[in-house]
C-alpha positions as CSV (number, residue, x, y, z in Angstrom):
1,X,-21.8,35.4,-7.2
2,X,-21.6,31.8,-6.0
3,X,-18.3,29.7,-6.6
4,X,-18.1,25.7,-5.2
5,X,-14.3,26.8,-4.4
6,X,-15.6,29.4,-1.9
7,X,-17.9,27.1,-0.2
8,X,-17.5,24.9,2.9
9,X,-20.2,22.7,2.4
10,X,-22.5,22.1,-0.7
11,X,-25.8,20.3,-0.8
12,X,-27.6,19.3,-3.9
13,X,-31.0,17.7,-4.6
14,X,-31.4,14.8,-6.4
15,X,-33.3,15.0,-10.1
16,X,-33.4,18.8,-9.5
17,X,-30.3,20.5,-9.1
18,X,-27.5,20.7,-11.4
19,X,-24.1,22.3,-11.7
20,X,-21.4,22.7,-14.5
21,X,-19.4,25.3,-16.0
22,X,-20.4,24.3,-19.6
23,X,-23.9,22.8,-20.4
24,X,-24.5,20.3,-22.4
25,X,-25.5,22.3,-25.3
26,X,-22.0,24.0,-25.2
27,X,-20.5,20.5,-24.7
28,X,-22.2,19.3,-27.9
29,X,-21.5,22.0,-30.2
30,X,-17.7,21.9,-28.9
31,X,-16.8,18.3,-28.5
32,X,-20.2,16.6,-30.2
33,X,-20.8,14.7,-27.2
34,X,-24.3,14.4,-26.1
35,X,-24.8,14.2,-22.2
36,X,-27.7,14.8,-20.0
37,X,-27.9,17.4,-17.5
38,X,-27.8,15.0,-15.0
39,X,-24.9,13.2,-16.4
40,X,-22.8,16.2,-16.7
41,X,-23.5,17.8,-13.4
42,X,-26.6,16.1,-11.5
43,X,-26.3,15.5,-7.7
44,X,-25.4,12.0,-8.3
45,X,-22.5,12.9,-10.3
46,X,-20.9,15.3,-8.1
47,X,-21.7,13.4,-5.0
48,X,-19.9,10.2,-6.1
49,X,-17.9,11.2,-9.2
50,X,-16.4,14.5,-8.7
51,X,-16.8,15.1,-5.2
52,X,-18.0,18.5,-5.7
53,X,-20.9,18.1,-3.5
54,X,-20.7,16.9,0.3
55,X,-24.2,16.2,0.7
56,X,-27.1,14.7,-1.6
57,X,-30.5,15.2,-0.9
58,X,-33.8,13.5,-1.6
59,X,-35.8,16.7,-1.6
60,X,-35.6,20.5,-0.3
61,X,-37.0,19.8,3.1
62,X,-34.0,16.8,3.2
63,X,-31.3,19.4,2.5
64,X,-32.6,22.1,5.1
65,X,-32.6,19.3,7.6
66,X,-29.2,18.1,6.8
67,X,-28.1,21.9,6.9
68,X,-29.7,22.5,10.1
69,X,-27.9,19.3,11.5
70,X,-24.7,20.3,10.5
71,X,-24.8,23.8,11.7
72,X,-25.3,22.2,15.2
73,X,-21.6,21.1,15.0
74,X,-20.2,24.4,14.1
75,X,-19.4,27.6,16.0
76,X,-20.8,31.0,14.6
77,X,-17.2,31.8,13.6
78,X,-13.8,30.7,14.2
79,X,-13.1,32.8,17.5
80,X,-16.5,31.5,18.9
81,X,-16.7,28.6,21.2
82,X,-17.9,24.9,19.9
83,X,-21.6,24.5,20.2
84,X,-21.8,21.5,23.2
85,X,-24.9,19.4,23.8
86,X,-25.3,18.9,27.8
87,X,-28.0,16.0,27.3
88,X,-25.7,13.5,25.2
89,X,-26.5,10.2,25.5
90,X,-23.8,7.3,25.1
91,X,-24.9,3.6,25.1
92,X,-22.1,2.2,22.9
93,X,-19.7,-0.3,24.0
94,X,-16.0,-0.5,23.0
95,X,-15.7,-4.0,24.1
96,X,-17.5,-4.8,20.7
97,X,-14.8,-3.3,19.1
98,X,-12.9,-6.9,20.3
99,X,-15.5,-8.6,17.6
100,X,-15.8,-5.8,15.0
101,X,-12.2,-5.5,14.4
102,X,-10.6,-8.7,12.8
103,X,-7.3,-9.6,14.4
104,X,-6.2,-10.6,10.5
105,X,-4.9,-7.5,8.9
106,X,-6.5,-8.7,5.7
107,X,-10.0,-8.9,6.7
108,X,-11.8,-5.9,6.1
109,X,-14.5,-4.3,8.5
110,X,-16.7,-0.9,8.3
111,X,-14.7,1.7,10.2
112,X,-18.2,3.7,10.6
113,X,-18.9,0.5,13.1
114,X,-15.7,1.8,15.3
115,X,-16.7,5.4,15.2
116,X,-20.2,4.4,16.6
117,X,-19.0,2.8,19.4
118,X,-16.8,5.6,20.2
119,X,-18.6,8.8,19.9
120,X,-22.1,9.9,21.5
121,X,-25.0,7.9,20.3
122,X,-26.1,8.8,16.6
123,X,-23.8,12.0,16.9
124,X,-21.5,10.8,13.9
125,X,-22.7,13.3,10.7
126,X,-20.7,12.0,7.9
127,X,-19.4,14.4,5.2
128,X,-19.0,13.6,1.4
129,X,-20.1,9.8,2.3
130,X,-20.8,8.8,-1.6
131,X,-17.4,10.2,-2.7
132,X,-13.8,8.6,-2.0
133,X,-15.2,5.9,0.2
134,X,-11.6,4.6,1.1
135,X,-11.7,7.8,3.6
136,X,-14.2,8.4,6.0
137,X,-14.6,11.9,7.3
138,X,-17.5,13.6,9.5
139,X,-18.2,15.2,12.9
140,X,-18.9,13.6,15.6
141,X,-19.7,14.5,19.8
142,X,-17.7,13.0,23.0
143,X,-19.5,13.7,25.9
144,X,-21.3,16.4,23.9
145,X,-18.2,18.1,22.5
146,X,-17.7,18.3,18.9
147,X,-14.7,16.7,17.2
148,X,-13.8,16.0,13.6
149,X,-13.3,12.4,12.7
150,X,-10.9,11.4,10.2
151,X,-10.5,7.6,9.4
152,X,-9.0,5.0,6.5
153,X,-11.8,2.9,5.5
154,X,-10.8,-0.8,5.3
155,X,-13.9,-1.8,3.6
156,X,-12.9,-0.1,0.4
157,X,-9.7,-0.6,-1.2
158,X,-8.3,-1.9,2.0
159,X,-8.0,1.7,3.4
160,X,-5.2,2.5,1.0
161,X,-5.1,6.2,0.0
162,X,-5.6,7.6,-3.4
163,X,-5.8,10.7,-5.0
164,X,-9.3,11.5,-4.2
165,X,-9.2,10.5,-0.6
166,X,-6.3,12.6,-0.3
167,X,-7.9,15.8,-1.3
168,X,-11.1,14.7,0.8
169,X,-9.1,14.5,4.1
170,X,-7.0,17.3,3.5
171,X,-10.0,19.8,3.0
172,X,-11.6,18.5,5.9
173,X,-8.6,18.7,8.3
174,X,-8.3,22.0,6.6
175,X,-11.8,23.0,7.9
176,X,-11.7,21.9,11.4
177,X,-8.7,23.6,11.7
178,X,-10.1,26.7,10.4
179,X,-13.2,26.6,13.2
180,X,-10.9,25.0,16.0
181,X,-12.7,21.7,16.0
182,X,-10.1,19.0,17.4
183,X,-9.3,16.2,15.4
184,X,-9.9,12.3,15.7
185,X,-7.8,10.3,13.8
186,X,-8.5,6.8,13.2
187,X,-5.7,4.7,11.2
188,X,-5.6,1.3,9.4
189,X,-3.9,2.0,6.2
190,X,-1.8,-0.2,4.2
191,X,-0.5,2.7,1.9
192,X,-0.8,4.8,-1.1
193,X,-3.0,3.2,-3.8
194,X,-0.2,2.2,-6.4
195,X,-0.5,2.0,-10.1
196,X,0.1,4.2,-13.4
197,X,-2.9,6.1,-13.0
198,X,-2.5,7.4,-9.8
199,X,1.0,8.1,-10.5
200,X,0.3,10.4,-13.4
201,X,-2.5,11.7,-11.9
202,X,-0.1,13.3,-9.2
203,X,-0.5,11.1,-6.3
204,X,2.7,12.5,-4.7
205,X,1.2,16.1,-5.0
206,X,-2.5,15.1,-3.9
207,X,-0.9,12.9,-0.7
208,X,1.3,16.1,0.2
209,X,-2.1,18.2,0.3
210,X,-3.1,16.1,3.4
211,X,0.5,15.9,4.8
212,X,0.5,19.8,4.8
213,X,-3.4,19.9,6.2
214,X,-2.2,17.7,9.3
215,X,1.3,19.7,9.7
216,X,-0.1,23.0,9.9
217,X,-3.2,22.1,11.8
218,X,-3.0,24.0,15.4
219,X,-5.9,22.2,16.8
220,X,-5.7,19.1,19.2
221,X,-4.7,16.2,17.2
222,X,-5.4,12.5,18.7
223,X,-4.4,9.2,16.7
224,X,-5.4,5.8,17.4
225,X,-3.7,3.3,15.2
226,X,-6.2,0.3,15.0
227,X,-4.3,-2.4,12.6
228,X,-2.0,-1.4,9.7
229,X,0.0,1.9,9.5
230,X,2.4,1.2,6.7
231,X,5.0,3.6,4.9
232,X,3.9,7.0,3.4
233,X,0.5,6.4,4.2
234,X,1.1,6.4,7.9
235,X,3.4,9.2,7.7
236,X,0.4,11.5,6.2
237,X,-2.0,10.3,9.0
238,X,-0.8,12.7,11.8
239,X,1.7,10.7,13.4
240,X,4.0,12.2,16.5
241,X,6.7,13.2,13.7
242,X,4.0,15.2,12.0
243,X,3.1,16.9,15.0
244,X,0.4,14.5,16.4
245,X,-0.4,15.6,19.9
246,X,-1.3,12.2,21.3
247,X,-0.5,9.1,19.4
248,X,-2.1,5.8,20.8
249,X,-1.9,2.3,19.2
250,X,-4.0,-1.2,19.8
251,X,-2.0,-4.3,20.8
252,X,-2.5,-5.7,17.2
253,X,-1.2,-2.4,15.4
254,X,1.5,-2.8,13.0
255,X,3.7,-0.1,12.3
256,X,6.3,-0.3,9.7
257,X,7.3,0.8,6.0
258,X,5.4,-2.0,4.6
259,X,3.9,-5.3,5.7
260,X,6.5,-8.0,6.8
261,X,6.5,-10.3,3.7
262,X,6.5,-7.5,1.2
263,X,9.6,-6.4,3.4
264,X,11.1,-9.7,3.3
265,X,10.8,-10.5,-0.5
266,X,12.9,-7.2,-0.9
267,X,15.4,-7.1,2.0
268,X,16.1,-10.7,2.2
269,X,15.5,-12.1,-1.5
270,X,19.0,-13.3,-2.3
271,X,18.9,-15.4,0.9
272,X,15.6,-16.8,0.1
273,X,16.3,-17.8,-3.4
274,X,19.8,-19.1,-2.3
275,X,18.3,-21.5,0.7
276,X,17.3,-25.1,0.3
277,X,13.7,-24.3,1.2
278,X,12.7,-20.8,0.1
279,X,9.0,-21.4,1.9
280,X,10.7,-22.0,5.4
281,X,13.2,-19.5,4.9
282,X,10.9,-16.7,4.1
283,X,8.7,-17.5,7.1
284,X,11.5,-17.4,9.4
285,X,12.6,-13.8,8.0
286,X,9.2,-12.9,8.3
287,X,8.6,-13.8,11.7
288,X,11.5,-12.2,12.8
289,X,10.8,-9.0,11.1
290,X,7.1,-8.9,12.7
291,X,8.8,-9.4,16.1
292,X,11.7,-6.8,15.7
293,X,10.0,-4.1,13.6
294,X,6.2,-4.3,13.3
295,X,4.7,-4.5,16.4
296,X,3.6,-1.4,18.5
297,X,5.9,-1.9,21.6
298,X,8.7,-1.4,19.5
299,X,7.3,1.8,18.0
300,X,6.4,2.9,21.5
301,X,9.9,2.2,22.9
302,X,11.3,4.9,20.1
303,X,8.8,7.2,21.0
304,X,6.6,7.1,18.1
305,X,3.5,5.8,20.1
306,X,2.5,7.4,23.6
307,X,0.6,4.6,24.7
308,X,-0.6,0.9,23.5
309,X,-4.1,0.5,24.7
310,X,-6.7,-2.0,24.7
311,X,-9.7,-1.3,22.4
312,X,-12.2,-1.4,25.3
313,X,-10.6,1.7,26.6
314,X,-10.7,3.8,23.4
315,X,-13.5,6.5,24.1
316,X,-12.1,6.8,28.0
317,X,-8.5,7.5,26.4
318,X,-9.8,9.8,23.5
319,X,-11.8,11.8,26.1
320,X,-8.9,12.4,28.6
321,X,-6.4,13.3,25.6
322,X,-9.1,15.9,24.2
323,X,-9.8,17.3,28.0
324,X,-6.1,17.5,28.5
325,X,-5.4,19.5,25.1
326,X,-8.6,21.5,25.5
327,X,-6.6,24.9,26.2
328,X,-3.7,23.9,23.6
329,X,-2.2,26.9,22.3
330,X,0.7,26.7,19.4
331,X,2.7,29.3,18.3
332,X,4.0,29.6,14.6
333,X,6.7,31.3,12.9
334,X,5.8,34.8,11.6
335,X,5.0,34.5,7.7
336,X,2.4,35.6,5.5
337,X,1.2,32.1,4.7
338,X,2.5,28.9,3.8
339,X,2.6,27.1,-0.1
340,X,0.2,24.4,0.1
341,X,0.9,21.6,-2.6
342,X,-2.2,22.8,-4.6
């Protein structure tokens, strides 16, 4: 008996494998809708729309190759040590992050380029690449040691977290925690995705899954805030208040309830409207808000950030953090189990 709900990773071969609870003929007889097997439950559908399949493969041989590669990152069981590559190579250069990451928080970039400069050469093995593209998750290695990577993707939807991204991130965090895989978290998030469809779809409930997963995870959790860390979305990306072990931030990180312009338009609306020069007044309030509340040094002074670091230091800092946390043990209160917001 096979069930996607009980399977950690699902591989599907394009144009030859299908999954559905009711086939095309049943759909047609009940709803009068005509649909092909591919459109109803093919690899492309489950890989990019439903998120049921974690990997889509071009052939059976490609599927076997990817399965074998995945297994190199996983222990035999939850009590076994993680596999380690002793002949790792690293030719990346964190100095390149200075050009990869734009200082302008509104300009996009591919977070995979950041991951590639930090982890061992060609070690990042992404999970669910075609689904919920605004959240990037996968396995990688640092000096041959396995880590789980979870990162916001500014290239898609500005990195905002929606329902699918919440589910994708939460399931990956839960998996890594189940097999004692440390978590590397890269944050660049403007908030949760707004909109009627998201709210009616239960984004509060789905977002809580990600928060719950990080809160309950007992593996080492090291977070780096690249640029934006706003509001509730920051709260679900393993901050110190949620049990994150070590939290770093870059000098250009913005940590706040929301962006300066949005905050000023709400907090200082009456003053701006009453001023003789609303644009100049808004700019003055925005600059003041940025200086007083939004920069990482204020957060560091309050204990939310352990250290503000430069981009060229990133790999070195991650290595030091994970080495320090290698023997981490966390005692939890006695209970049968928590109640994850399913």
